PAMIMAR-524343 format. One line per 4 residues: for each residue x, y, z of N, C-alpha, C. Coordinates in Angstrom, 2 decimals. Example, Ala and Ser with C-alpha at 12.3 -4.5 7.8 and 13.67 -1.06 7.14 Angstrom:
2
13.19 -5.69 7.80 12.30 -4.50 7.80 13.20 -3.30 7.80 | 12.85 -2.25 7.08 13.67 -1.06 7.14 12.90 0.03 7.87;
***
This chain:
293
21.27 -20.67 -38.06 20.46 -21.89 -38.10 19.53 -21.82 -39.30 | 19.40 -22.94 -40.00 18.53 -22.99 -41.17 17.08 -23.14 -40.76 | 16.24 -22.35 -41.34 14.80 -22.45 -41.06 14.29 -23.81 -41.50 | 13.45 -24.44 -40.66 12.87 -25.72 -41.03 11.40 -25.52 -41.32;
10.82 -26.44 -42.06 9.44 -26.25 -42.49 8.54 -27.39 -42.07 | 9.03 -28.28 -41.20 8.19 -29.39 -40.74 7.02 -28.85 -39.94 | 5.89 -29.53 -40.00 4.74 -29.11 -39.21 4.96 -29.45 -37.76 | 4.39 -28.63 -36.86 4.59 -28.87 -35.44 4.01 -30.20 -35.01;
2.96 -30.68 -35.68 2.35 -31.93 -35.29 3.31 -33.09 -35.41 | 4.26 -33.01 -36.35 5.22 -34.09 -36.54 6.39 -33.99 -35.58 | 6.44 -32.92 -34.79 7.58 -32.69 -33.92 7.25 -32.96 -32.46 | 6.07 -33.47 -32.19 5.68 -33.68 -30.80 6.53 -34.76 -30.16;
7.01 -34.54 -28.92 7.80 -35.56 -28.24 6.94 -36.75 -27.86 | 7.60 -37.86 -27.55 6.87 -39.09 -27.24 6.20 -39.04 -25.88 | 6.71 -38.20 -24.97 6.09 -38.06 -23.65 6.35 -36.66 -23.13 | 5.57 -36.26 -22.13 5.73 -34.92 -21.58 7.15 -34.73 -21.04;
7.78 -33.67 -21.46 9.12 -33.37 -20.99 10.23 -34.11 -21.70 | 9.92 -34.83 -22.78 10.94 -35.66 -23.44 12.10 -34.82 -23.98 | 11.81 -33.63 -24.50 12.90 -32.81 -25.01 13.86 -32.41 -23.88 | 13.33 -32.19 -22.67 14.21 -31.91 -21.54 15.06 -33.12 -21.20;
14.44 -34.30 -21.19 15.18 -35.53 -20.90 16.34 -35.68 -21.87 | 16.06 -35.50 -23.14 17.10 -35.63 -24.16 18.17 -34.55 -23.99 | 17.75 -33.33 -23.73 18.69 -32.21 -23.57 19.64 -32.45 -22.40 | 19.09 -32.77 -21.23 19.93 -32.97 -20.05 20.85 -34.19 -20.22;
20.36 -35.23 -20.90 21.21 -36.40 -21.13 22.37 -36.06 -22.05 | 22.09 -35.30 -23.11 23.15 -34.91 -24.04 24.18 -34.02 -23.35 | 23.71 -33.09 -22.51 24.64 -32.21 -21.80 25.47 -32.99 -20.78 | 24.84 -33.90 -20.06 25.56 -34.69 -19.06 26.65 -35.52 -19.71;
26.38 -36.02 -20.91 27.38 -36.83 -21.61 28.63 -36.01 -21.95 | 28.45 -34.69 -22.06 29.57 -33.79 -22.34 30.06 -33.08 -21.08 | 29.48 -33.45 -19.94 29.83 -32.83 -18.65 29.53 -31.33 -18.66 | 28.44 -30.96 -19.31 28.01 -29.57 -19.38 26.73 -29.37 -18.58;
26.51 -28.13 -18.16 25.24 -27.73 -17.59 24.41 -27.02 -18.64 | 23.17 -26.72 -18.30 22.26 -26.03 -19.22 22.19 -24.55 -18.88 | 22.24 -23.72 -19.89 21.93 -22.30 -19.70 20.60 -22.01 -20.38 | 19.68 -21.42 -19.60 18.32 -21.21 -20.07 17.95 -19.73 -19.89;
17.87 -18.96 -20.96 17.44 -17.56 -20.84 15.92 -17.45 -20.83 | 15.45 -16.40 -20.16 14.02 -16.07 -20.13 13.78 -14.75 -20.82 | 12.71 -14.68 -21.61 12.19 -13.40 -22.10 10.67 -13.48 -22.10 | 10.03 -12.33 -22.07 8.59 -12.25 -22.22 8.26 -12.27 -23.70;
7.37 -13.18 -24.11 6.96 -13.24 -25.50 6.27 -11.93 -25.88 | 6.65 -11.37 -27.02 6.03 -10.14 -27.48 6.70 -8.87 -27.02 | 7.80 -8.99 -26.28 8.54 -7.81 -25.82 9.68 -7.54 -26.79 | 9.76 -6.33 -27.36 8.86 -5.18 -27.17 7.65 -5.20 -28.11;
7.68 -6.08 -29.11 6.54 -6.28 -30.00 6.72 -7.66 -30.63 | 5.71 -8.13 -31.32 5.73 -9.50 -31.83 6.88 -9.73 -32.82 | 7.08 -8.80 -33.73 8.11 -8.98 -34.75 9.50 -9.05 -34.13 | 9.82 -8.10 -33.25 11.13 -8.10 -32.63 11.29 -9.28 -31.66;
10.21 -9.67 -31.03 10.28 -10.77 -30.07 10.75 -12.05 -30.75 | 10.24 -12.34 -31.93 10.66 -13.54 -32.64 12.15 -13.46 -32.99 | 12.61 -12.30 -33.40 14.05 -12.13 -33.69 14.88 -12.35 -32.44 | 14.39 -11.84 -31.31 15.11 -11.99 -30.05 15.23 -13.46 -29.68;
14.13 -14.19 -29.76 14.15 -15.59 -29.36 15.05 -16.40 -30.29 | 15.01 -16.12 -31.58 15.90 -16.81 -32.51 17.37 -16.50 -32.19 | 17.64 -15.27 -31.79 19.00 -14.90 -31.42 19.48 -15.69 -30.21 | 18.62 -15.85 -29.22 18.99 -16.63 -28.04 19.33 -18.07 -28.43;
18.54 -18.63 -29.33 18.78 -20.00 -29.80 20.11 -20.08 -30.54 | 20.32 -19.17 -31.46 21.52 -19.20 -32.29 22.79 -18.98 -31.46 | 22.67 -18.25 -30.35 23.83 -17.97 -29.51 24.19 -19.14 -28.59 | 23.32 -20.15 -28.54 23.69 -21.35 -27.79 22.83 -21.68 -26.60;
21.68 -21.04 -26.43 20.80 -21.41 -25.33 20.44 -22.89 -25.43 | 20.47 -23.57 -24.29 20.15 -25.00 -24.29 18.65 -25.26 -24.23 | 17.92 -24.33 -23.66 16.46 -24.40 -23.57 15.96 -22.98 -23.44 | 14.65 -22.81 -23.54 14.04 -21.49 -23.43 13.00 -21.48 -22.33;
12.96 -20.41 -21.57 11.85 -20.15 -20.67 11.21 -18.85 -21.14 | 9.93 -18.91 -21.47 9.25 -17.78 -22.08 8.01 -17.41 -21.28 | 7.78 -16.12 -21.13 6.63 -15.65 -20.37 5.53 -15.16 -21.29 | 4.29 -15.45 -20.94 3.15 -14.84 -21.61 2.80 -13.58 -20.82;
2.80 -12.41 -21.44 2.61 -11.16 -20.70 1.28 -11.11 -19.97 | 1.35 -10.58 -18.75 0.19 -10.52 -17.85 0.22 -9.19 -17.13 | -0.94 -8.65 -16.85 -1.04 -7.30 -16.27 -0.63 -7.23 -14.81 | -0.60 -8.36 -14.11 -0.27 -8.35 -12.69 0.70 -9.47 -12.36;
1.95 -9.38 -12.84 2.92 -10.45 -12.63 3.53 -10.40 -11.23 | 2.83 -10.96 -10.26 3.15 -10.75 -8.84 4.48 -11.35 -8.41 | 5.01 -12.33 -9.13 6.28 -12.95 -8.74 7.48 -12.27 -9.40 | 7.21 -11.24 -10.20 8.29 -10.63 -10.98 8.64 -9.25 -10.45;
9.93 -8.93 -10.58 10.42 -7.61 -10.24 10.12 -6.63 -11.35 | 10.59 -5.40 -11.17 10.21 -4.31 -12.06 10.66 -4.53 -13.50 | 11.81 -5.15 -13.70 12.32 -5.33 -15.06 11.38 -6.18 -15.90 | 10.94 -7.30 -15.36 10.05 -8.18 -16.11 8.63 -7.61 -16.13;
8.23 -6.89 -15.10 6.94 -6.19 -15.14 6.89 -5.23 -16.33 | 7.96 -4.47 -16.52 8.00 -3.51 -17.62 7.99 -4.22 -18.97 | 8.63 -5.38 -19.04 8.61 -6.15 -20.29 7.19 -6.57 -20.64 | 6.45 -7.03 -19.63 5.05 -7.42 -19.85 4.23 -6.22 -20.31;
4.47 -5.06 -19.72 3.74 -3.85 -20.12 4.02 -3.50 -21.58 | 5.28 -3.60 -21.98 5.63 -3.28 -23.37 4.91 -4.23 -24.33 | 4.92 -5.52 -23.99 4.28 -6.50 -24.86 2.77 -6.25 -24.95 | 2.14 -6.02 -23.81 0.69 -5.77 -23.81 0.35 -4.50 -24.57;
1.18 -3.47 -24.41 0.93 -2.20 -25.10 1.05 -2.34 -26.61 | 1.83 -3.32 -27.05 2.00 -3.53 -28.49 0.92 -4.43 -29.07 | -0.04 -4.85 -28.22 -1.16 -5.65 -28.70 -0.98 -7.14 -28.58 | 0.06 -7.58 -27.85 0.31 -9.01 -27.71 -0.66 -9.62 -26.71;
-1.28 -10.73 -27.09 -2.14 -11.50 -26.19 -1.78 -12.97 -26.33 | -2.54 -13.85 -25.71 -2.20 -15.27 -25.73 -2.20 -15.83 -27.15 | -3.14 -15.41 -27.99 -3.17 -15.90 -29.37 -1.92 -15.49 -30.13 | -1.48 -14.26 -29.95 -0.24 -13.81 -30.60 0.94 -14.63 -30.10;
0.96 -14.89 -28.79 2.04 -15.70 -28.21 2.07 -17.09 -28.82 | 0.91 -17.69 -29.01 0.85 -19.02 -29.60 1.43 -19.00 -31.01 | 1.11 -17.98 -31.77 1.65 -17.87 -33.12 3.17 -17.78 -33.10 | 3.72 -16.99 -32.17 5.17 -16.88 -32.04 5.77 -18.21 -31.62;
5.13 -18.88 -30.66 5.63 -20.17 -30.19 5.70 -21.19 -31.33 | 4.70 -21.20 -32.18 4.71 -22.12 -33.32 5.89 -21.82 -34.25 | 6.15 -20.54 -34.46 7.28 -20.17 -35.32 8.61 -20.56 -34.70 | 8.72 -20.41 -33.38 9.94 -20.81 -32.69 10.13 -22.32 -32.81;
9.05 -23.07 -32.63 9.17 -24.52 -32.73 9.56 -24.96 -34.13 | 9.05 -24.29 -35.14 9.46 -24.59 -36.50 10.95 -24.29 -36.71 | 11.40 -23.22 -36.10 12.80 -22.79 -36.26 13.77 -23.72 -35.55 | 13.37 -24.23 -34.40 14.26 -25.07 -33.58 13.47 -26.27 -33.07;
13.38 -27.32 -33.86 12.49 -28.44 -33.52 12.84 -29.15 -32.22 | 14.11 -29.15 -31.82 14.51 -29.98 -30.67 14.71 -29.21 -29.37 | 14.77 -27.91 -29.40 15.06 -27.17 -28.17 13.88 -27.25 -27.20 | 14.13 -27.56 -25.94 13.04 -27.53 -24.95 12.53 -26.10 -24.78;
11.22 -25.96 -24.79 10.59 -24.64 -24.75 9.52 -24.63 -23.66 | 9.79 -23.89 -22.59 8.87 -23.84 -21.46 8.24 -22.48 -21.28 | 7.07 -22.47 -20.65 6.38 -21.23 -20.35 6.38 -21.00 -18.84 | 6.50 -19.74 -18.45 6.30 -19.31 -17.08 5.23 -18.23 -17.11;
4.12 -18.48 -16.42 2.99 -17.56 -16.54 2.14 -17.60 -15.27 | 0.97 -16.97 -15.35 0.09 -16.83 -14.19 -1.26 -17.50 -14.45 | -1.87 -17.96 -13.36 -3.05 -18.80 -13.46 -4.22 -18.17 -14.18 | -4.40 -16.87 -14.06 -5.55 -16.23 -14.71 -5.50 -16.39 -16.23;
-4.32 -16.47 -16.79 -4.20 -16.66 -18.23 -4.71 -18.04 -18.64 | -4.51 -19.02 -17.76 -5.00 -20.37 -18.03 -6.52 -20.42 -17.87 | -7.00 -19.84 -16.77 -8.45 -19.82 -16.53 -9.20 -19.12 -17.65 | -8.63 -18.02 -18.15 -9.31 -17.23 -19.18 -9.55 -18.04 -20.45;
-8.67 -18.98 -20.73 -8.79 -19.78 -21.95 -9.52 -21.09 -21.68 | -9.57 -21.47 -20.42 -10.08 -22.78 -20.05 -8.91 -23.72 -19.88 | -8.86 -24.44 -18.75 -7.66 -25.22 -18.43 -7.32 -26.22 -19.53 | -8.29 -27.02 -19.93 -8.00 -28.06 -20.93 -7.61 -27.45 -22.27;
-8.34 -26.42 -22.69 -8.04 -25.80 -24.00 -6.67 -25.14 -23.97 | -6.34 -24.51 -22.84 -5.04 -23.86 -22.75 -3.92 -24.86 -23.01 | -3.96 -25.98 -22.30 -2.88 -26.95 -22.46 -2.91 -27.62 -23.83 | -4.08 -27.85 -24.36 -4.17 -28.42 -25.71 -3.53 -27.48 -26.72;
-3.85 -26.20 -26.61 -3.30 -25.22 -27.54 -1.78 -25.12 -27.41 | -1.29 -25.16 -26.17 0.16 -25.06 -25.96 0.87 -26.31 -26.46 | 0.27 -27.47 -26.23 0.86 -28.69 -26.74 0.95 -28.68 -28.26 | -0.10 -28.21 -28.91 -0.11 -28.14 -30.37 0.88 -27.11 -30.90;
1.20 -26.11 -30.09 2.17 -25.09 -30.49 3.61 -25.56 -30.31 | 3.80 -26.72 -29.68 5.14 -27.24 -29.48 5.76 -26.91 -28.15 | 4.95 -26.43 -27.21 5.44 -26.11 -25.87 5.73 -27.41 -25.11 | 6.84 -27.43 -24.39 7.23 -28.62 -23.64 6.80 -28.60 -22.19;
6.71 -27.41 -21.59 6.40 -27.34 -20.16 5.68 -26.04 -19.84 | 4.95 -26.08 -18.73 4.28 -24.88 -18.22 4.48 -24.82 -16.71 | 4.99 -23.68 -16.26 5.11 -23.38 -14.84 4.17 -22.22 -14.54 | 3.21 -22.43 -13.64 2.28 -21.38 -13.25 2.76 -20.81 -11.91;
3.23 -19.57 -11.94 3.94 -19.01 -10.79 3.08 -18.90 -9.54 | 1.78 -18.70 -9.71 0.91 -18.48 -8.56 -0.03 -19.66 -8.31 | 0.36 -20.85 -8.72 -0.46 -22.04 -8.52 0.04 -22.83 -7.31 | -0.75 -22.90 -6.23 -0.34 -23.71 -5.08 -0.36 -25.19 -5.41;
0.54 -25.94 -4.81 0.58 -27.38 -5.04 -0.76 -28.04 -4.74 | -1.40 -27.58 -3.65 -2.63 -28.24 -3.21 -3.79 -28.04 -4.19 | -3.67 -27.08 -5.10 -4.73 -26.82 -6.08 -4.32 -27.21 -7.49 | -3.26 -27.98 -7.61 -2.66 -28.18 -8.93 -3.21 -29.37 -9.72;
-3.99 -30.25 -9.11 -4.39 -31.49 -9.77 -5.04 -31.27 -11.14 | -6.05 -30.41 -11.28 -6.66 -30.26 -12.61 -5.69 -29.73 -13.66 | -4.76 -28.92 -13.23 -3.75 -28.39 -14.16 -2.78 -29.49 -14.57 | -2.36 -30.29 -13.63 -1.44 -31.38 -13.94 -2.08 -32.39 -14.89;
-3.34 -32.72 -14.62 -4.04 -33.69 -15.47 -4.18 -33.16 -16.89 | -4.56 -31.91 -17.02 -4.73 -31.32 -18.35 -3.39 -31.21 -19.07 | -2.34 -30.87 -18.33 -1.02 -30.76 -18.93 -0.56 -32.10 -19.50 | -0.62 -33.13 -18.68 -0.13 -34.43 -19.12 -0.99 -34.99 -20.26;
-2.28 -34.71 -20.23 -3.16 -35.16 -21.32 -2.76 -34.51 -22.64 | -2.19 -33.31 -22.57 -1.76 -32.59 -23.77 -0.28 -32.79 -24.07 | 0.36 -33.70 -23.33 1.78 -34.00 -23.53 2.66 -32.80 -23.17 | 2.22 -32.02 -22.20 2.97 -30.87 -21.70 3.40 -31.17 -20.27;
4.65 -30.91 -19.96 5.18 -31.20 -18.63 4.78 -30.10 -17.64 | 4.13 -30.45 -16.53 3.90 -29.46 -15.48 5.18 -29.26 -14.67 | 5.49 -28.01 -14.37 6.70 -27.66 -13.62 6.28 -26.98 -12.33 | 6.99 -27.31 -11.24 6.71 -26.69 -9.96 8.00 -26.17 -9.33;
7.81 -25.20 -8.44 8.93 -24.49 -7.83 9.29 -25.10 -6.48 | 10.58 -25.29 -6.27 11.11 -25.69 -4.97 11.74 -24.46 -4.32 | 11.05 -23.82 -3.36 11.60 -22.62 -2.73 12.56 -22.98 -1.60 | 13.40 -22.03 -1.18 14.41 -22.34 -0.15 13.82 -22.70 1.20;
12.58 -22.29 1.46 11.97 -22.58 2.78 10.99 -23.75 2.71 | 11.06 -24.57 1.67 10.10 -25.65 1.50 10.29 -26.74 2.56 | 9.19 -27.30 3.03 9.24 -28.44 3.93 9.58 -29.69 3.13 | 9.99 -30.73 3.83 10.30 -31.98 3.14 9.06 -32.55 2.46;
7.91 -32.40 3.08 6.67 -32.88 2.44 6.40 -32.15 1.14 | 6.63 -30.83 1.17 6.43 -30.05 -0.06 7.42 -30.45 -1.14 | 8.67 -30.70 -0.75 9.67 -31.11 -1.73 9.32 -32.46 -2.35 | 8.77 -33.34 -1.54 8.34 -34.63 -2.08 7.25 -34.44 -3.12;
6.32 -33.52 -2.86 5.26 -33.26 -3.83 5.82 -32.61 -5.10 | 6.72 -31.65 -4.93 7.34 -31.01 -6.08 8.05 -32.06 -6.93 | 8.78 -32.94 -6.27 9.50 -34.00 -6.99 8.54 -34.93 -7.72 | 7.43 -35.21 -7.11 6.45 -36.12 -7.70 5.68 -35.48 -8.85;
5.38 -34.18 -8.73 4.51 -33.52 -9.69 5.24 -32.95 -10.90 | 6.51 -32.58 -10.75 7.24 -31.92 -11.84 7.76 -32.94 -12.84 | 7.65 -32.61 -14.11 8.20 -33.42 -15.19 9.13 -32.54 -16.01 | 10.16 -33.13 -16.58 11.06 -32.35 -17.43 12.19 -31.73 -16.65;
11.87 -30.81 -15.77 12.85 -30.24 -14.86 12.13 -29.73 -13.62 | 12.91 -29.38 -12.60 12.37 -28.80 -11.38 12.97 -27.42 -11.20 | 12.12 -26.43 -10.97 12.59 -25.04 -10.82 12.98 -24.82 -9.36 | 14.24 -24.50 -9.12 14.76 -24.26 -7.77 15.03 -22.78 -7.59;
14.45 -22.18 -6.57 14.70 -20.77 -6.29 16.01 -20.63 -5.52 | 16.87 -19.73 -5.99 18.12 -19.46 -5.28 17.88 -18.65 -4.02 | 16.74 -17.96 -3.97 16.39 -17.13 -2.81 14.91 -16.85 -2.86 | 14.37 -16.37 -1.73 12.98 -15.94 -1.68 12.85 -14.57 -2.34;
11.61 -14.15 -2.63 11.37 -12.81 -3.18 10.88 -12.89 -4.61 | 11.09 -11.76 -5.33 10.66 -11.67 -6.72 11.87 -11.74 -7.62 | 11.61 -11.86 -8.92 12.71 -11.91 -9.87 13.45 -10.59 -9.91 | 14.72 -10.66 -10.32 15.49 -9.43 -10.45 16.94 -9.66 -10.10;
17.78 -8.75 -10.57 19.22 -8.89 -10.37 19.76 -7.83 -9.41 | 18.91 -6.99 -8.88 19.37 -5.87 -8.07 18.98 -6.00 -6.61 | 18.91 -7.24 -6.11 18.57 -7.44 -4.71 19.72 -6.99 -3.83 | 19.45 -6.20 -2.76 20.52 -5.75 -1.90 21.10 -6.88 -1.06;
22.41 -6.84 -0.83 23.08 -7.80 0.04 23.16 -7.21 1.43 | 22.56 -7.87 2.40 22.50 -7.34 3.75 23.43 -8.08 4.70 | 24.03 -9.17 4.25 24.86 -9.99 5.12 26.03 -10.49 4.29 | 27.24 -10.35 4.80 28.41 -10.78 4.05 28.43 -12.29 3.81;
27.66 -13.01 4.59 27.58 -14.46 4.42 26.39 -14.88 3.56 | 25.69 -13.91 2.97 24.46 -14.23 2.26 24.72 -15.17 1.09 | 25.78 -14.92 0.31 26.06 -15.77 -0.84 26.33 -17.21 -0.40 | 27.11 -17.36 0.69 27.39 -18.71 1.19 26.11 -19.39 1.66;
25.24 -18.61 2.31 23.98 -19.18 2.80 23.10 -19.62 1.64 | 23.04 -18.79 0.60 22.24 -19.14 -0.58 22.76 -20.41 -1.22 | 24.10 -20.52 -1.34 24.69 -21.69 -1.95 24.41 -22.94 -1.14 | 24.53 -22.82 0.17 24.27 -23.96 1.05 22.81 -24.39 0.97;
21.90 -23.40 0.95 20.48 -23.70 0.84 20.17 -24.39 -0.47 | 20.75 -23.90 -1.56 20.51 -24.50 -2.87 21.05 -25.91 -2.94 | 22.23 -26.13 -2.35 22.80 -27.48 -2.34 21.88 -28.45 -1.60 | 21.34 -27.99 -0.48 20.43 -28.84 0.28 19.17 -29.16 -0.52;
18.64 -28.14 -1.20 17.46 -28.37 -2.03 17.75 -29.38 -3.14 | 18.87 -29.19 -3.83 19.23 -30.10 -4.92 19.39 -31.52 -4.40 | 20.06 -31.66 -3.25 20.28 -32.99 -2.68 18.96 -33.65 -2.29 | 18.06 -32.87 -1.67 16.76 -33.42 -1.27 15.95 -33.85 -2.48;
15.95 -33.02 -3.50 15.17 -33.34 -4.70 15.72 -34.58 -5.40 | 17.04 -34.72 -5.43 17.62 -35.92 -6.02 17.23 -37.15 -5.21 | 17.20 -37.00 -3.89 16.80 -38.10 -3.03 15.38 -38.56 -3.35 | 14.53 -37.58 -3.69 13.14 -37.90 -4.01 12.93 -38.17 -5.49;
14.03 -38.33 -6.23 14.01 -38.69 -7.65 13.25 -37.66 -8.50 | 13.50 -36.41 -8.19 12.88 -35.33 -8.96 13.53 -35.21 -10.33 | 12.81 -34.57 -11.25 13.42 -34.20 -12.52 14.57 -33.24 -12.26 | 15.55 -33.16 -13.17 16.75 -32.34 -12.93 16.42 -30.93 -12.44;
17.17 -30.47 -11.46 16.95 -29.15 -10.89 17.64 -28.07 -11.70 | 16.92 -26.97 -11.91 17.46 -25.80 -12.59 17.25 -24.60 -11.67 | 18.31 -23.85 -11.43 18.26 -22.75 -10.46 17.97 -21.43 -11.16 | 17.03 -20.67 -10.60 16.69 -19.36 -11.14 16.61 -18.32 -10.05;
16.46 -17.06 -10.45 16.37 -15.84 -9.63 17.77 -15.29 -9.35 | 18.01 -14.07 -9.83 19.23 -13.36 -9.48 20.48 -13.83 -10.20 | 20.34 -14.55 -11.30 21.52 -15.03 -12.04 21.75 -14.10 -13.23 | 22.83 -13.36 -13.16 23.06 -12.33 -14.18 24.47 -12.31 -14.74;
25.36 -13.19 -14.27 26.72 -13.20 -14.76 27.27 -14.63 -14.75 | 28.31 -14.87 -15.55 28.83 -16.24 -15.67 29.23 -16.87 -14.34 | 29.81 -16.10 -13.45 30.22 -16.69 -12.16 29.03 -17.25 -11.40 | 27.86 -16.62 -11.55 26.66 -17.11 -10.87 26.12 -18.38 -11.53;
26.33 -18.51 -12.83 26.00 -19.77 -13.49 26.86 -20.89 -12.94 | 28.15 -20.64 -12.81 29.06 -21.64 -12.24 28.65 -22.00 -10.82 | 28.31 -20.99 -10.02 27.89 -21.25 -8.65 26.64 -22.13 -8.62 | 25.72 -21.84 -9.52 24.48 -22.64 -9.58 24.80 -24.09 -9.91;
25.66 -24.31 -10.88 26.00 -25.68 -11.27 26.80 -26.39 -10.18 | 27.56 -25.64 -9.41 28.34 -26.24 -8.33 27.47 -26.77 -7.19 | 26.21 -26.38 -7.16 25.30 -26.94 -6.16 24.84 -28.35 -6.54 | 25.15 -28.77 -7.75 24.65 -30.04 -8.25 23.46 -29.90 -9.17;
23.02 -28.67 -9.40 21.90 -28.43 -10.31 22.33 -28.74 -11.75 | 21.34 -29.01 -12.58 21.61 -29.36 -13.98 21.70 -28.13 -14.87 | 21.26 -26.96 -14.36 21.28 -25.78 -15.20 20.93 -24.54 -14.43 | 20.97 -23.41 -15.14 20.68 -22.11 -14.55 19.83 -21.30 -15.50;
18.89 -20.56 -14.92 17.99 -19.69 -15.69 18.32 -18.23 -15.39 | 18.41 -17.43 -16.43 18.62 -15.99 -16.27 17.48 -15.25 -16.96 | 16.77 -14.41 -16.21 15.64 -13.69 -16.76 15.82 -12.19 -16.81 | 15.87 -11.57 -15.65 15.91 -10.11 -15.61 17.12 -9.53 -16.33;
18.27 -10.20 -16.25 19.46 -9.70 -16.93 19.28 -9.72 -18.44 | 18.58 -10.74 -18.95 18.31 -10.82 -20.39 17.33 -9.73 -20.79 | 16.26 -9.60 -20.02 15.22 -8.62 -20.34 15.77 -7.20 -20.23 | 16.71 -6.98 -19.33 17.30 -5.65 -19.18 18.05 -5.23 -20.45;
18.66 -6.19 -21.12 19.34 -5.88 -22.38 18.34 -5.38 -23.42 | 17.18 -6.01 -23.46 16.13 -5.55 -24.37 15.73 -4.12 -24.01 | 15.48 -3.90 -22.73 15.05 -2.57 -22.26 16.07 -1.50 -22.60 | 17.35 -1.83 -22.48 18.41 -0.84 -22.68 18.67 -0.53 -24.15;
18.09 -1.33 -25.04 18.37 -1.16 -26.47 17.09 -1.10 -27.31 | 16.05 -0.54 -26.74 14.76 -0.52 -27.43 14.81 0.24 -28.76 | 15.71 1.19 -28.87 15.75 2.03 -30.07 16.90 1.65 -31.01 | 17.54 0.50 -30.73 18.64 0.05 -31.59 18.59 -1.47 -31.65;
17.82 -1.98 -32.61 17.62 -3.42 -32.68 18.92 -4.18 -32.92 | 19.78 -3.66 -33.77 21.04 -4.35 -34.05 21.88 -4.49 -32.78 | 21.97 -3.40 -31.99 22.72 -3.46 -30.74 22.07 -4.42 -29.77 | 20.73 -4.41 -29.73 20.00 -5.32 -28.84 20.34 -6.77 -29.14;
20.23 -7.16 -30.41 20.45 -8.55 -30.76 21.91 -8.95 -30.58 | 22.81 -8.04 -30.91 24.24 -8.33 -30.74 24.60 -8.50 -29.26 | 24.07 -7.63 -28.41 24.35 -7.71 -26.98 23.73 -8.97 -26.37 | 22.52 -9.31 -26.80 21.90 -10.54 -26.33 22.73 -11.76 -26.71;
23.21 -11.78 -27.94 24.03 -12.89 -28.39 25.30 -13.02 -27.56 | 25.98 -11.91 -27.35 27.21 -11.93 -26.56 26.93 -12.42 -25.14 | 25.82 -11.98 -24.57 25.47 -12.38 -23.20 25.25 -13.89 -23.12 | 24.47 -14.43 -24.04 24.19 -15.87 -24.00 25.46 -16.67 -24.23;
26.31 -16.24 -25.15 27.57 -16.95 -25.40 28.41 -17.00 -24.13 | 28.50 -15.87 -23.41 29.29 -15.84 -22.18 28.69 -16.70 -21.09 | 27.37 -16.65 -20.95 26.71 -17.43 -19.91 26.79 -18.93 -20.23 | 26.62 -19.29 -21.49 26.74 -20.69 -21.88 28.15 -21.19 -21.65;
29.17 -20.36 -21.92 30.55 -20.77 -21.72 30.81 -21.17 -20.27 | 30.07 -20.55 -19.34 30.25 -20.86 -17.93 29.71 -22.25 -17.56 | 28.97 -22.87 -18.46 28.45 -24.22 -18.18 29.40 -25.31 -18.67 | 30.46 -24.92 -19.37 31.36 -25.91 -19.95 32.34 -26.42 -18.91;
32.85 -27.66 -19.08 33.78 -28.21 -18.09 35.12 -27.49 -18.13;
***
């Protein structure tokens, strides 16, 4: 991909989540789903992190989900916890992340770019300033993993004022009232959990019917959210191979997110950057291929 030099201010979408709207519409016209990889910004350091994110884009990622490293990532399993530790140990903080985000936006003006993070990072900067800074950096959406719906109003208001889409999670045990709120509050896309628990690809299977139950639960969630006119559903947690991408799309979801499997490639190749980037590229190409008709 050719580096672009337009200023981020000229690349702002017309409304919160507009890049997602355009992305999902373009994919639907081709009968494709979205593949969205996750990495922690700054893992293992700022310089390599930018190379990693560019590699994901060049390999065909339809959108990006990026984490700002935090010392207590309560919704994440050990793989992503270790990624956050590596980034923090290398001196990465929110300001460094913003600089990387701006460079990513310059590199890929149209790709939807979302953040997944924790509320303390927002509070530390100030709610309004946080969203203003992220909007100016070219961020399209923010999902705060530990933000309850009932406490979300000031965050939603600040997000929309900064032209940033607030994203909320639809868990498998959500009540219909909660799903209605998720559908109402989320812009751009809706994050659907394939299962309860923390992130990771190494969850033990305790029931031979577990996969069928997960698929049935996800289908019900997708159907309910569509009924409530939610933004397109994207399924995350435990997606580490192409067959699981296909399963996610077969529920009626618009896309699939893979996090721990991507981050594990970084972890396994910390001392060989060329192998890391090559393996990441191959992984994204294979996962994206699973979204094709």
